[in-house]
mmCIF entry with sequence, helices, sheets and N, C-alpha, C, O atoms, coordinates in Angstrom:
data_MODEL
# 
_entry.id   MODEL 
# 
_entity.id                         1 
_entity.type                       polymer 
_entity.pdbx_number_of_molecules   1 
# 
_entity_poly.entity_id                      1 
_entity_poly.type                           'polypeptide(L)' 
_entity_poly.nstd_linkage                   no 
_entity_poly.nstd_monomer                   no 
_entity_poly.pdbx_seq_one_letter_code       MPFGPPNTRGYAWGIFISVGLATTLETLI 
_entity_poly.pdbx_seq_one_letter_code_can   MPFGPPNTRGYAWGIFISVGLATTLETLI 
_entity_poly.pdbx_strand_id                 A 
# 
loop_
_entity_poly_seq.entity_id 
_entity_poly_seq.num 
_entity_poly_seq.mon_id 
_entity_poly_seq.hetero 
1 1  MET n 
1 2  PRO n 
1 3  PHE n 
1 4  GLY n 
1 5  PRO n 
1 6  PRO n 
1 7  ASN n 
1 8  THR n 
1 9  ARG n 
1 10 GLY n 
1 11 TYR n 
1 12 ALA n 
1 13 TRP n 
1 14 GLY n 
1 15 ILE n 
1 16 PHE n 
1 17 ILE n 
1 18 SER n 
1 19 VAL n 
1 20 GLY n 
1 21 LEU n 
1 22 ALA n 
1 23 THR n 
1 24 THR n 
1 25 LEU n 
1 26 GLU n 
1 27 THR n 
1 28 LEU n 
1 29 ILE n 
# 
_struct_asym.id          A 
_struct_asym.entity_id   1 
# 
_struct_conf.conf_type_id            HELX_P 
_struct_conf.id                      HELX_P1 
_struct_conf.pdbx_PDB_helix_id       AA1 
_struct_conf.beg_label_comp_id       PRO 
_struct_conf.beg_label_asym_id       A 
_struct_conf.beg_label_seq_id        6 
_struct_conf.pdbx_beg_PDB_ins_code   ? 
_struct_conf.end_label_comp_id       LEU 
_struct_conf.end_label_asym_id       A 
_struct_conf.end_label_seq_id        28 
_struct_conf.pdbx_end_PDB_ins_code   ? 
_struct_conf.beg_auth_comp_id        PRO 
_struct_conf.beg_auth_asym_id        A 
_struct_conf.beg_auth_seq_id         6 
_struct_conf.end_auth_comp_id        LEU 
_struct_conf.end_auth_asym_id        A 
_struct_conf.end_auth_seq_id         28 
_struct_conf.pdbx_PDB_helix_class    1 
_struct_conf.details                 ? 
_struct_conf.pdbx_PDB_helix_length   23 
# 
_struct_conf_type.id          HELX_P 
_struct_conf_type.criteria    ? 
_struct_conf_type.reference   ? 
# 
loop_
_atom_site.group_PDB 
_atom_site.id 
_atom_site.type_symbol 
_atom_site.label_atom_id 
_atom_site.label_alt_id 
_atom_site.label_comp_id 
_atom_site.label_asym_id 
_atom_site.label_entity_id 
_atom_site.label_seq_id 
_atom_site.pdbx_PDB_ins_code 
_atom_site.Cartn_x 
_atom_site.Cartn_y 
_atom_site.Cartn_z 
_atom_site.occupancy 
_atom_site.B_iso_or_equiv 
_atom_site.pdbx_formal_charge 
_atom_site.auth_seq_id 
_atom_site.auth_comp_id 
_atom_site.auth_asym_id 
_atom_site.auth_atom_id 
_atom_site.pdbx_PDB_model_num 
ATOM 1   N N  . MET A 1 1  ? 110.261 117.372 97.995  1.00 0.00 ? 1  MET A N  1 
ATOM 2   C CA . MET A 1 1  ? 109.025 117.898 98.577  1.00 0.00 ? 1  MET A CA 1 
ATOM 3   C C  . MET A 1 1  ? 108.631 117.050 99.771  1.00 0.00 ? 1  MET A C  1 
ATOM 4   O O  . MET A 1 1  ? 108.342 115.863 99.624  1.00 0.00 ? 1  MET A O  1 
ATOM 5   N N  . PRO A 1 2  ? 108.617 117.642 100.937 1.00 0.00 ? 2  PRO A N  1 
ATOM 6   C CA . PRO A 1 2  ? 108.307 116.879 102.152 1.00 0.00 ? 2  PRO A CA 1 
ATOM 7   C C  . PRO A 1 2  ? 106.853 116.440 102.172 1.00 0.00 ? 2  PRO A C  1 
ATOM 8   O O  . PRO A 1 2  ? 105.965 117.163 101.719 1.00 0.00 ? 2  PRO A O  1 
ATOM 9   N N  . PHE A 1 3  ? 106.625 115.255 102.698 1.00 0.00 ? 3  PHE A N  1 
ATOM 10  C CA . PHE A 1 3  ? 105.259 114.755 102.799 1.00 0.00 ? 3  PHE A CA 1 
ATOM 11  C C  . PHE A 1 3  ? 104.622 115.253 104.081 1.00 0.00 ? 3  PHE A C  1 
ATOM 12  O O  . PHE A 1 3  ? 105.259 115.296 105.133 1.00 0.00 ? 3  PHE A O  1 
ATOM 13  N N  . GLY A 1 4  ? 103.359 115.629 103.977 1.00 0.00 ? 4  GLY A N  1 
ATOM 14  C CA . GLY A 1 4  ? 102.670 116.142 105.166 1.00 0.00 ? 4  GLY A CA 1 
ATOM 15  C C  . GLY A 1 4  ? 101.225 115.708 105.142 1.00 0.00 ? 4  GLY A C  1 
ATOM 16  O O  . GLY A 1 4  ? 100.857 114.813 104.382 1.00 0.00 ? 4  GLY A O  1 
ATOM 17  N N  . PRO A 1 5  ? 100.402 116.328 105.964 1.00 0.00 ? 5  PRO A N  1 
ATOM 18  C CA . PRO A 1 5  ? 98.976  116.005 105.987 1.00 0.00 ? 5  PRO A CA 1 
ATOM 19  C C  . PRO A 1 5  ? 98.358  116.235 104.613 1.00 0.00 ? 5  PRO A C  1 
ATOM 20  O O  . PRO A 1 5  ? 98.870  117.043 103.838 1.00 0.00 ? 5  PRO A O  1 
ATOM 21  N N  . PRO A 1 6  ? 97.265  115.541 104.297 1.00 0.00 ? 6  PRO A N  1 
ATOM 22  C CA . PRO A 1 6  ? 96.616  115.675 102.988 1.00 0.00 ? 6  PRO A CA 1 
ATOM 23  C C  . PRO A 1 6  ? 96.305  117.134 102.644 1.00 0.00 ? 6  PRO A C  1 
ATOM 24  O O  . PRO A 1 6  ? 96.455  117.541 101.492 1.00 0.00 ? 6  PRO A O  1 
ATOM 25  N N  . ASN A 1 7  ? 95.877  117.916 103.624 1.00 0.00 ? 7  ASN A N  1 
ATOM 26  C CA . ASN A 1 7  ? 95.524  119.312 103.337 1.00 0.00 ? 7  ASN A CA 1 
ATOM 27  C C  . ASN A 1 7  ? 96.764  120.098 102.910 1.00 0.00 ? 7  ASN A C  1 
ATOM 28  O O  . ASN A 1 7  ? 96.677  120.958 102.034 1.00 0.00 ? 7  ASN A O  1 
ATOM 29  N N  . THR A 1 8  ? 97.917  119.810 103.521 1.00 0.00 ? 8  THR A N  1 
ATOM 30  C CA . THR A 1 8  ? 99.146  120.512 103.160 1.00 0.00 ? 8  THR A CA 1 
ATOM 31  C C  . THR A 1 8  ? 99.579  120.127 101.759 1.00 0.00 ? 8  THR A C  1 
ATOM 32  O O  . THR A 1 8  ? 99.989  120.980 100.972 1.00 0.00 ? 8  THR A O  1 
ATOM 33  N N  . ARG A 1 9  ? 99.488  118.830 101.444 1.00 0.00 ? 9  ARG A N  1 
ATOM 34  C CA . ARG A 1 9  ? 99.888  118.371 100.111 1.00 0.00 ? 9  ARG A CA 1 
ATOM 35  C C  . ARG A 1 9  ? 98.935  118.946 99.069  1.00 0.00 ? 9  ARG A C  1 
ATOM 36  O O  . ARG A 1 9  ? 99.367  119.349 97.990  1.00 0.00 ? 9  ARG A O  1 
ATOM 37  N N  . GLY A 1 10 ? 97.643  118.986 99.384  1.00 0.00 ? 10 GLY A N  1 
ATOM 38  C CA . GLY A 1 10 ? 96.666  119.537 98.452  1.00 0.00 ? 10 GLY A CA 1 
ATOM 39  C C  . GLY A 1 10 ? 96.950  121.008 98.181  1.00 0.00 ? 10 GLY A C  1 
ATOM 40  O O  . GLY A 1 10 ? 96.824  121.474 97.048  1.00 0.00 ? 10 GLY A O  1 
ATOM 41  N N  . TYR A 1 11 ? 97.336  121.738 99.228  1.00 0.00 ? 11 TYR A N  1 
ATOM 42  C CA . TYR A 1 11 ? 97.645  123.163 99.071  1.00 0.00 ? 11 TYR A CA 1 
ATOM 43  C C  . TYR A 1 11 ? 98.857  123.334 98.173  1.00 0.00 ? 11 TYR A C  1 
ATOM 44  O O  . TYR A 1 11 ? 98.884  124.223 97.321  1.00 0.00 ? 11 TYR A O  1 
ATOM 45  N N  . ALA A 1 12 ? 99.861  122.484 98.361  1.00 0.00 ? 12 ALA A N  1 
ATOM 46  C CA . ALA A 1 12 ? 101.070 122.559 97.539  1.00 0.00 ? 12 ALA A CA 1 
ATOM 47  C C  . ALA A 1 12 ? 100.726 122.253 96.083  1.00 0.00 ? 12 ALA A C  1 
ATOM 48  O O  . ALA A 1 12 ? 101.211 122.920 95.169  1.00 0.00 ? 12 ALA A O  1 
ATOM 49  N N  . TRP A 1 13 ? 99.876  121.227 95.873  1.00 0.00 ? 13 TRP A N  1 
ATOM 50  C CA . TRP A 1 13 ? 99.476  120.880 94.507  1.00 0.00 ? 13 TRP A CA 1 
ATOM 51  C C  . TRP A 1 13 ? 98.697  122.029 93.898  1.00 0.00 ? 13 TRP A C  1 
ATOM 52  O O  . TRP A 1 13 ? 98.840  122.305 92.707  1.00 0.00 ? 13 TRP A O  1 
ATOM 53  N N  . GLY A 1 14 ? 97.862  122.717 94.702  1.00 0.00 ? 14 GLY A N  1 
ATOM 54  C CA . GLY A 1 14 ? 97.088  123.857 94.204  1.00 0.00 ? 14 GLY A CA 1 
ATOM 55  C C  . GLY A 1 14 ? 98.018  124.943 93.682  1.00 0.00 ? 14 GLY A C  1 
ATOM 56  O O  . GLY A 1 14 ? 97.777  125.519 92.622  1.00 0.00 ? 14 GLY A O  1 
ATOM 57  N N  . ILE A 1 15 ? 99.090  125.221 94.437  1.00 0.00 ? 15 ILE A N  1 
ATOM 58  C CA . ILE A 1 15 ? 100.051 126.244 94.007  1.00 0.00 ? 15 ILE A CA 1 
ATOM 59  C C  . ILE A 1 15 ? 100.755 125.787 92.728  1.00 0.00 ? 15 ILE A C  1 
ATOM 60  O O  . ILE A 1 15 ? 100.916 126.560 91.783  1.00 0.00 ? 15 ILE A O  1 
ATOM 61  N N  . PHE A 1 16 ? 101.169 124.527 92.714  1.00 0.00 ? 16 PHE A N  1 
ATOM 62  C CA . PHE A 1 16 ? 101.880 123.991 91.552  1.00 0.00 ? 16 PHE A CA 1 
ATOM 63  C C  . PHE A 1 16 ? 101.025 124.100 90.299  1.00 0.00 ? 16 PHE A C  1 
ATOM 64  O O  . PHE A 1 16 ? 101.507 124.526 89.249  1.00 0.00 ? 16 PHE A O  1 
ATOM 65  N N  . ILE A 1 17 ? 99.740  123.710 90.407  1.00 0.00 ? 17 ILE A N  1 
ATOM 66  C CA . ILE A 1 17 ? 98.837  123.771 89.260  1.00 0.00 ? 17 ILE A CA 1 
ATOM 67  C C  . ILE A 1 17 ? 98.588  125.221 88.852  1.00 0.00 ? 17 ILE A C  1 
ATOM 68  O O  . ILE A 1 17 ? 98.551  125.539 87.663  1.00 0.00 ? 17 ILE A O  1 
ATOM 69  N N  . SER A 1 18 ? 98.418  126.100 89.841  1.00 0.00 ? 18 SER A N  1 
ATOM 70  C CA . SER A 1 18 ? 98.168  127.513 89.530  1.00 0.00 ? 18 SER A CA 1 
ATOM 71  C C  . SER A 1 18 ? 99.344  128.113 88.767  1.00 0.00 ? 18 SER A C  1 
ATOM 72  O O  . SER A 1 18 ? 99.150  128.837 87.792  1.00 0.00 ? 18 SER A O  1 
ATOM 73  N N  . VAL A 1 19 ? 100.565 127.810 89.212  1.00 0.00 ? 19 VAL A N  1 
ATOM 74  C CA . VAL A 1 19 ? 101.760 128.322 88.535  1.00 0.00 ? 19 VAL A CA 1 
ATOM 75  C C  . VAL A 1 19 ? 101.823 127.768 87.117  1.00 0.00 ? 19 VAL A C  1 
ATOM 76  O O  . VAL A 1 19 ? 102.162 128.486 86.177  1.00 0.00 ? 19 VAL A O  1 
ATOM 77  N N  . GLY A 1 20 ? 101.496 126.488 86.969  1.00 0.00 ? 20 GLY A N  1 
ATOM 78  C CA . GLY A 1 20 ? 101.531 125.859 85.654  1.00 0.00 ? 20 GLY A CA 1 
ATOM 79  C C  . GLY A 1 20 ? 100.527 126.517 84.718  1.00 0.00 ? 20 GLY A C  1 
ATOM 80  O O  . GLY A 1 20 ? 100.841 126.795 83.561  1.00 0.00 ? 20 GLY A O  1 
ATOM 81  N N  . LEU A 1 21 ? 99.311  126.768 85.221  1.00 0.00 ? 21 LEU A N  1 
ATOM 82  C CA . LEU A 1 21 ? 98.288  127.412 84.389  1.00 0.00 ? 21 LEU A CA 1 
ATOM 83  C C  . LEU A 1 21 ? 98.710  128.824 84.030  1.00 0.00 ? 21 LEU A C  1 
ATOM 84  O O  . LEU A 1 21 ? 98.536  129.247 82.888  1.00 0.00 ? 21 LEU A O  1 
ATOM 85  N N  . ALA A 1 22 ? 99.265  129.563 84.988  1.00 0.00 ? 22 ALA A N  1 
ATOM 86  C CA . ALA A 1 22 ? 99.691  130.946 84.725  1.00 0.00 ? 22 ALA A CA 1 
ATOM 87  C C  . ALA A 1 22 ? 100.781 130.955 83.659  1.00 0.00 ? 22 ALA A C  1 
ATOM 88  O O  . ALA A 1 22 ? 100.765 131.795 82.760  1.00 0.00 ? 22 ALA A O  1 
ATOM 89  N N  . THR A 1 23 ? 101.722 130.028 83.755  1.00 0.00 ? 23 THR A N  1 
ATOM 90  C CA . THR A 1 23 ? 102.805 129.963 82.769  1.00 0.00 ? 23 THR A CA 1 
ATOM 91  C C  . THR A 1 23 ? 102.240 129.630 81.394  1.00 0.00 ? 23 THR A C  1 
ATOM 92  O O  . THR A 1 23 ? 102.662 130.197 80.387  1.00 0.00 ? 23 THR A O  1 
ATOM 93  N N  . THR A 1 24 ? 101.283 128.707 81.357  1.00 0.00 ? 24 THR A N  1 
ATOM 94  C CA . THR A 1 24 ? 100.675 128.323 80.076  1.00 0.00 ? 24 THR A CA 1 
ATOM 95  C C  . THR A 1 24 ? 99.948  129.505 79.466  1.00 0.00 ? 24 THR A C  1 
ATOM 96  O O  . THR A 1 24 ? 100.065 129.751 78.266  1.00 0.00 ? 24 THR A O  1 
ATOM 97  N N  . LEU A 1 25 ? 99.197  130.242 80.279  1.00 0.00 ? 25 LEU A N  1 
ATOM 98  C CA . LEU A 1 25 ? 98.453  131.399 79.765  1.00 0.00 ? 25 LEU A CA 1 
ATOM 99  C C  . LEU A 1 25 ? 99.417  132.456 79.234  1.00 0.00 ? 25 LEU A C  1 
ATOM 100 O O  . LEU A 1 25 ? 99.177  133.041 78.177  1.00 0.00 ? 25 LEU A O  1 
ATOM 101 N N  . GLU A 1 26 ? 100.498 132.701 79.955  1.00 0.00 ? 26 GLU A N  1 
ATOM 102 C CA . GLU A 1 26 ? 101.461 133.711 79.508  1.00 0.00 ? 26 GLU A CA 1 
ATOM 103 C C  . GLU A 1 26 ? 102.120 133.271 78.205  1.00 0.00 ? 26 GLU A C  1 
ATOM 104 O O  . GLU A 1 26 ? 102.462 134.102 77.364  1.00 0.00 ? 26 GLU A O  1 
ATOM 105 N N  . THR A 1 27 ? 102.297 131.963 78.042  1.00 0.00 ? 27 THR A N  1 
ATOM 106 C CA . THR A 1 27 ? 102.912 131.458 76.817  1.00 0.00 ? 27 THR A CA 1 
ATOM 107 C C  . THR A 1 27 ? 101.952 131.614 75.649  1.00 0.00 ? 27 THR A C  1 
ATOM 108 O O  . THR A 1 27 ? 102.365 131.959 74.542  1.00 0.00 ? 27 THR A O  1 
ATOM 109 N N  . LEU A 1 28 ? 100.667 131.361 75.893  1.00 0.00 ? 28 LEU A N  1 
ATOM 110 C CA . LEU A 1 28 ? 99.676  131.460 74.808  1.00 0.00 ? 28 LEU A CA 1 
ATOM 111 C C  . LEU A 1 28 ? 99.429  132.912 74.422  1.00 0.00 ? 28 LEU A C  1 
ATOM 112 O O  . LEU A 1 28 ? 99.219  133.214 73.247  1.00 0.00 ? 28 LEU A O  1 
ATOM 113 N N  . ILE A 1 29 ? 99.451  133.811 75.401  1.00 0.00 ? 29 ILE A N  1 
ATOM 114 C CA . ILE A 1 29 ? 99.166  135.220 75.108  1.00 0.00 ? 29 ILE A CA 1 
ATOM 115 C C  . ILE A 1 29 ? 100.307 135.843 74.298  1.00 0.00 ? 29 ILE A C  1 
ATOM 116 O O  . ILE A 1 29 ? 100.248 137.024 73.956  1.00 0.00 ? 29 ILE A O  1 
# 
């Protein structure tokens, strides 16, 4: 994962967390 400005890294982390939450919800359902 390339390092970039804080806003870019934050956006990437947002996607990563969103995918993780979606996967968790699908697993629980």
